[in-house]
C-alpha positions in Angstrom: 0.0 0.0 0.0 1.3 3.4 -0.9 1.0 5.9 2.0 0.7 9.6 1.6 3.8 11.7 1.8 2.7 13.2 5.1 2.9 9.8 6.9 6.0 9.8 9.1 8.7 7.2 8.8 8.5 4.0 6.9 5.0 2.8 7.9 4.7 -0.9 7.6 1.4 -1.2 9.4 -0.8 1.7 8.2 -4.3 2.2 9.5 -7.2 2.3 7.1 -9.1 5.4 6.1 -9.2 8.3 8.4 -7.5 6.5 11.2 -4.3 6.9 9.2 -4.3 10.6 10.1 -4.6 9.7 13.8 -1.8 7.3 13.4 0.3 9.8 11.5 -0.2 12.5 14.2 0.9 10.1 17.0 3.9 9.1 14.9 5.1 12.7 14.4 7.2 12.0 17.5 9.6 9.1 17.2 10.7 8.2 20.7 13.3 5.8 19.4 15.2 8.3 17.2 14.3 11.3 19.3 12.8 13.3 16.4 9.6 15.3 16.4 8.0 16.8 13.3 6.1 19.2 15.6 9.2 20.4 17.4 9.4 23.8 15.6 6.5 25.9 14.3 7.7 26.0 10.7 8.0 22.2 10.2 4.8 21.7 12.3 2.8 24.2 10.1 3.9 22.4 6.9 3.0 19.0 8.2 -0.3 20.1 9.7 -1.3 21.7 6.4 -0.3 18.6 4.4 -2.4 16.3 6.6 -5.3 18.7 6.6 -5.2 19.7 10.3 -4.5 23.4 9.5 -6.0 25.6 6.9 -3.7 26.7 4.1 -4.0 30.4 5.0 -4.2 29.9 8.8 -1.5 30.8 11.2 -0.3 28.6 14.1 0.7 30.2 17.4 2.8 28.7 20.2 -0.2 27.9 22.3 -1.9 26.0 19.5 1.3 24.1 18.7 1.6 23.1 22.3 -2.0 21.9 22.3 -1.4 19.8 19.2 1.5 18.1 20.9 -0.6 17.5 24.1 -3.4 16.0 22.0 -0.9 13.8 20.3 0.4 12.4 23.6 -3.2 11.9 24.9 -3.9 9.9 21.8 -0.7 7.9 22.3 -2.0 7.0 25.8 -5.3 5.8 24.3 -3.4 3.6 21.8 -1.3 2.2 24.6 -4.5 1.3 26.4 -5.7 -0.4 23.2 -2.5 -2.5 23.4 -3.2 -3.6 27.0 -1.9 -0.7 29.2 -4.0 0.5 32.1 -6.9 2.8 31.5 -5.7 6.4 30.9 -6.1 8.8 33.9 -7.9 12.1 33.8 -4.4 13.7 33.5 -3.6 11.6 30.5 -6.8 12.7 28.8 -6.7 16.4 29.8 -5.7 17.7 26.4 -8.6 15.8 24.7 -11.0 17.0 27.3 -9.9 20.6 27.0 -10.2 20.4 23.2 -13.8 19.1 23.4 -14.7 22.0 25.7 -13.1 24.6 23.4 -14.6 23.7 20.1 -18.1 22.5 19.2 -18.9 20.6 15.9 -21.1 22.3 13.4 -23.9 20.0 12.1 -25.7 20.3 8.8 -28.9 18.6 7.6 -28.7 17.1 4.1 -31.7 16.8 1.7 -32.4 13.3 3.0 -32.6 14.5 6.6 -29.3 13.0 7.7 -27.2 14.9 10.2 -23.7 15.5 9.0 -20.6 17.2 10.3 -20.3 20.6 8.7 -18.7 20.4 5.3 -16.7 23.6 5.7 -14.6 23.1 8.8 -12.7 26.2 10.0 -9.1 26.6 9.2 -8.0 26.7 12.9 -6.1 23.7 14.2 -8.5 23.3 17.1 -11.4 22.9 14.8 -9.5 20.4 12.6 -8.4 18.4 15.7 -12.0 18.2 16.8 -12.8 16.7 13.4 -10.0 14.2 14.0 -11.6 13.2 17.4 -14.9 12.7 15.6 -13.1 10.3 13.3 -11.8 8.5 16.4 -15.4 8.3 17.7 -16.5 6.8 14.3 -13.7 4.2 14.5 -14.8 3.3 18.0 -18.3 2.8 16.8 -17.3 0.6 13.8 -14.8 -1.5 15.7 -11.6 -0.4 14.0 -10.3 1.8 16.8 -9.2 -1.1 19.1 -6.8 -2.2 16.3 -4.9 1.1 16.4 -2.2 0.5 19.1 1.0 1.9 20.5 4.0 -0.5 20.4 4.5 -2.5 23.6 8.2 -1.4 23.7 8.2 1.6 26.2 11.1 3.1 24.4 9.2 3.1 21.1 5.4 3.6 21.4 5.1 3.9 17.6 1.5 3.7 16.5 0.6 0.7 14.4 -2.5 -0.9 13.0 -3.0 -4.5 14.2 -4.3 -6.5 11.3 -3.7 -9.9 13.0 -6.6 -12.3 13.2 -6.4 -12.6 16.9 -6.1 -8.8 17.4 -3.2 -9.5 19.9 -0.4 -7.7 18.0 1.9 -5.9 20.5 4.8 -4.6 18.4 5.2 -2.1 15.6 7.9 -4.4 14.3 8.5 -7.9 15.7 12.1 -8.0 14.4 13.1 -4.8 16.2 10.9 -4.0 19.2 9.4 -7.5 19.7 12.7 -9.3 19.8 14.4 -6.5 21.9 11.7 -6.8 24.6 11.5 -10.6 24.5 15.3 -10.8 24.9 15.3 -8.3 27.7 12.6 -10.3 29.5 14.5 -13.5 29.0 17.7 -12.1 30.4 15.8 -10.8 33.4 14.3 -14.2 34.1 17.7 -15.9 33.7 19.2 -13.4 36.1 16.5 -14.1 38.7 17.0 -17.9 38.3 20.8 -17.9 38.5 22.0 -19.4 41.8 23.9 -17.2 44.1 27.6 -18.0 44.5 
């Protein structure tokens, strides 16, 4: 599958549809390499525009950029929970809660009487992030959300889409993160089992 240019890194387990934007936002920060596409405002603006989270003629101030980073980390916590971590705390979810209090969706009624999210979202990043959260809500409703996870390697936490039949995938890459953690656990078990001299 060809992924859009705005997808960070070499994504081997891309999410379907609109969840790819959620995955891409979380993966703007690569914990393993220490890079962050949202570190400075210039790079962040370019990436946010490319992915559709900022209008083409809209500015991005420091407070908004800080909010985008906080939303990203709250989403990462939710993905870690999807992978088996404990339920997120209120502190973990604060950025998402604040966003939902700041911006309200605009609804439209189509000719068939269906309620739809407004077709002309504002250009501000907060409005676009709320649209992203509504995509999360839709994925929760259709069952695809639980497959979007954060890697079980605490030093990685890369977002990946679990396409396994069992839905028990735990690593963004078994060869890298999976083996690293399994070997670390094996060494720890052997260390505990070694007789004292």
